[in-house]
C-alpha positions in Angstrom: 157.6 21.8 88.9 156.2 21.7 85.1 154.1 18.3 86.3 152.5 20.5 89.2 151.5 24.0 87.5 149.5 21.4 84.4 147.9 19.3 87.4 147.2 22.8 89.0 146.2 24.5 85.8 143.6 21.6 84.6 142.4 21.5 88.1 141.0 25.0 87.7 139.1 24.1 84.9 136.2 22.0 87.2 136.8 24.8 90.0 136.1 27.7 87.3 132.7 25.5 86.1 131.3 25.3 89.6 131.9 28.9 90.5 129.9 30.1 86.8 127.0 27.8 87.8 126.7 29.1 91.5 126.9 32.7 89.9 124.4 31.9 87.6 122.4 30.7 89.3 122.5 33.4 92.4 122.0 35.9 89.3 118.6 35.0 88.6 117.4 34.5 91.9 117.9 38.1 92.6 114.2 39.7 91.8 113.7 41.4 89.0 115.0 40.9 85.4 116.2 43.5 82.1 112.4 43.9 81.2 111.7 44.7 84.8 114.1 47.7 84.3 112.9 48.4 80.8 109.2 48.7 82.7 110.4 51.1 85.2 111.6 53.6 83.0 108.8 53.3 80.6 105.6 52.6 82.1 103.1 52.8 79.0 105.3 49.1 77.8 103.0 46.5 77.1 102.9 42.8 78.3 103.3 41.6 74.8 106.4 43.9 74.6 107.6 42.8 77.7 107.3 39.2 76.5 108.9 40.0 73.1 111.4 41.2 75.0 112.0 38.2 77.1 112.6 36.0 74.2 114.7 38.6 72.8 117.0 38.2 75.6 116.5 34.5 75.5 115.0 35.1 79.2 111.7 32.6 78.5 113.8 29.3 78.6 114.3 27.4 81.6 117.9 28.5 83.2 119.4 25.1 82.6 119.7 26.0 79.3 119.9 29.6 79.1 123.1 28.4 81.4 124.0 25.8 78.5 123.3 28.2 75.9 125.8 31.0 77.5 128.3 27.8 78.8 129.0 26.9 74.7 129.2 30.5 73.7 132.0 31.2 76.7 133.4 27.8 75.4 134.1 29.6 72.5 135.6 32.8 74.4 132.0 34.9 73.2 130.8 36.6 76.3 127.8 37.5 74.6 125.8 41.2 73.7 125.3 43.2 76.4 121.7 43.7 77.5 122.5 47.4 77.9 121.0 50.2 75.5 124.1 50.2 73.3 124.1 46.3 72.8 127.7 46.3 72.7 129.6 43.1 72.7 130.7 41.9 76.6 134.4 41.4 76.4 134.7 45.1 74.5 133.0 46.5 77.5 135.3 44.9 79.7 138.3 45.5 78.0 137.9 49.4 78.0 137.0 49.3 82.0 140.1 46.4 83.0 143.2 48.3 82.4 142.0 51.4 84.7 141.4 48.9 87.5 144.7 46.4 87.3 146.8 50.3 87.3 144.8 51.1 90.2 145.3 47.9 92.5 148.8 47.1 90.6 150.1 50.4 91.9 148.3 50.3 95.5 149.9 46.2 96.1 153.3 48.0 94.9 152.8 50.5 97.2 152.2 47.9 99.7 155.3 45.7 99.6 157.3 49.0 99.3 156.4 50.4 102.7 154.7 47.5 104.5 157.6 45.0 104.4 160.3 47.6 105.3 158.1 48.7 108.4 157.2 45.0 109.5 160.8 43.9 109.4 162.0 47.2 111.3 159.1 46.6 113.8 159.7 43.1 114.9 163.8 43.9 114.8 163.1 46.9 117.3 160.4 45.6 119.4 158.6 47.4 121.9 160.9 50.6 120.7 159.0 53.9 120.2 159.3 52.8 116.6 157.4 49.2 117.1 154.4 51.2 119.4 153.8 54.3 116.8 153.7 51.5 113.8 151.4 49.8 116.3 149.2 53.3 116.4 149.3 53.5 112.6 147.8 50.2 112.1 144.8 50.2 114.5 144.1 53.9 112.4 144.5 52.1 109.0 141.9 49.4 110.0 139.4 52.1 111.6 139.5 54.4 108.9 136.6 53.9 106.5 138.2 54.2 102.9 135.4 56.5 101.5 135.5 58.6 104.5 139.5 58.8 104.1 138.8 59.4 100.5 135.9 62.2 101.4 138.8 64.0 103.7 141.8 63.6 101.1 139.5 65.1 98.0 138.3 68.0 100.3 141.8 68.8 101.9 144.3 67.9 99.1 141.7 68.9 96.3 139.0 71.0 97.0 140.7 73.4 99.6 144.1 73.9 98.0 143.6 72.1 94.7 147.1 70.2 95.0 145.3 67.1 93.6 142.2 66.5 90.6 140.0 64.2 92.3 138.2 62.5 90.0 138.2 61.1 86.7 141.7 60.1 85.0 142.7 63.4 83.0 141.9 66.8 82.5 139.6 68.4 80.0 142.6 69.7 78.0 144.0 66.3 77.9 144.8 66.1 74.2 146.5 69.0 74.1 148.8 68.0 75.9 152.5 66.7 75.6 153.4 63.2 76.1 154.8 63.8 79.4 152.6 66.3 80.7 150.1 63.6 79.8 151.9 61.1 81.9 152.3 63.7 85.2 148.8 64.1 84.3 147.5 60.8 84.4 150.3 60.7 87.5 148.3 63.2 89.8 145.0 62.0 89.0 145.9 58.2 90.5 147.7 59.4 93.7 144.6 60.3 95.7 143.4 56.6 94.2 146.3 54.5 94.5 147.0 56.0 98.2 143.4 55.1 99.4 143.2 51.6 97.7 146.7 50.7 99.4 146.1 52.3 103.6 144.1 49.0 104.6 146.1 46.9 103.0 149.5 49.2 104.0 148.4 48.7 107.9 147.6 45.0 107.2 150.3 43.7 105.6 153.1 45.4 107.9 151.4 43.5 110.8 151.6 40.1 109.4 154.7 40.9 108.2 156.2 41.8 112.1 154.5 38.6 113.0 156.1 36.5 110.2 159.1 38.2 110.8 159.4 37.9 115.0 158.3 33.8 115.2 160.8 33.3 112.4 164.0 35.2 114.3 163.2 32.8 117.4 163.6 29.5 115.5 166.3 27.2 115.7 168.0 27.7 112.3 168.1 31.3 113.0 170.0 30.0 116.6 172.0 27.9 114.8 173.2 30.4 112.1 174.1 33.1 115.2 176.1 30.0 116.6 178.6 29.7 113.4 178.9 33.1 112.9 177.3 34.2 110.8 177.1 38.3 110.4 173.4 39.3 111.8 172.5 41.2 108.7 172.7 38.2 106.4 170.7 36.3 109.2 168.1 38.7 108.7 168.0 39.2 105.3 168.8 36.2 103.4 167.4 33.7 106.5 164.8 35.2 108.1 163.0 37.4 105.7 162.5 35.1 103.0 160.7 33.1 105.3 158.7 35.5 106.7 157.1 36.3 103.2 155.4 32.8 103.5 152.1 34.7 105.0 152.4 37.8 102.7 152.3 35.2 99.9 149.3 34.1 101.0 148.2 37.6 101.6 148.7 38.7 97.9 146.9 35.4 96.5 143.7 36.1 98.4 144.0 40.0 97.2 143.3 39.3 93.7 139.6 39.0 94.0 139.5 42.2 95.3 140.9 43.6 91.8 136.9 43.8 91.0 135.2 44.0 94.3 136.9 46.2 96.4 137.2 48.5 93.7 133.8 49.3 93.4 134.0 52.6 96.4 137.5 53.7 95.1 136.4 54.1 91.8 132.8 55.5 92.7 134.5 58.1 94.9 136.9 59.4 92.0 134.7 58.7 89.2 137.1 55.9 87.6 135.8 53.9 84.4 137.4 51.1 86.2 135.6 47.0 86.3 134.3 47.8 89.8 132.2 50.7 88.4 131.0 48.6 85.5 129.9 45.7 87.7 128.4 47.7 89.9 126.4 49.1 87.3 125.6 45.9 85.6 124.0 44.3 88.6 121.6 47.4 89.0 120.4 47.4 85.0 120.4 43.2 85.7 122.8 42.9 82.8 123.4 39.7 82.8 125.9 38.6 80.4 128.2 41.5 82.0 127.6 40.3 85.1 128.6 36.6 84.1 131.5 38.4 81.9 133.2 40.2 84.9 132.7 37.5 87.5 134.3 34.9 85.2 137.1 37.5 84.5 137.5 37.9 88.4 136.9 34.1 88.6 139.8 33.3 86.7 142.2 36.5 88.3 141.3 34.8 91.2 142.5 31.4 90.3 146.0 32.2 88.7 146.7 34.6 91.7 146.4 31.1 94.0 148.6 29.1 91.6 151.1 31.6 91.0 151.2 32.2 95.3 151.5 28.7 95.4 154.4 28.9 93.4 156.1 31.6 94.9 155.5 29.4 98.2 157.8 26.6 96.1 160.1 29.0 95.7 160.0 30.7 99.1 160.3 27.6 100.4 162.2 24.4 99.9 160.5 22.3 101.8 157.4 22.7 99.5 159.4 22.6 96.5 161.3 19.4 97.2 157.1 17.6 98.1 156.0 18.7 94.7 158.5 16.7 93.1 157.7 13.5 94.1 
């Protein structure tokens, strides 16, 4: 297994390099650059000033040379300086925003797993019952509702009209005057709506995948053999069938990692949360190339690590994969 992990991690390096090449090229193909944004806000700026800015940012060099300079800095984990007015290091801006996005998405994923797996198992065990039909309706509603529309409805119903939950930010204005536990409670109240809205779509899909996987497994030959041998039904369901039915869920978890950044843009914009998704959107609009590439690299690394963890989880859940990996 160790050789397999090392081999996979080494194979991630050329893949990461290819991602950076494509991202860097596509970013420079987009119309406009930081100097054009500056010119929009200051129409009086002269052509000489624009050229000086392009030289200062290194945009006057060929694109392959720009990429090579950026790659050399990346090799020593230097993401460069942001092109924004503050000129702060890219890694500092990412470090400020990343925890917010990770917390929201990790909590949403935990909510999805805690709720979707039992729903999927129960629907499979009681196929075509009233519960299964009710969950099918719930799934279609969950897929059909746009997240931003659901978020607006919840903000109006639970925030504006009733005042039960806050609708923006991470904490109240008097955060500093609160005790430690009051701060934790206030943070939890601010995260309820973003986490729920982030989870609702995945909750619907994950429960259906769990139901389909469970139905397929309980019809397998080894399940029938276990029943014929007199094994208790509870053991068959939750020790044999459930573990094998988790394979599609593991795949979905590995594929969901890219959504930690891209899928957070709408939620963070809607609830005014200072996370990576909103930072990425602002960087793209401002043509802040170092910040865009820094976030892209972080997202690519998270994606590759997610795929690696999914493969390791596959090896844990399926002995055939584990034994094959040792050969």
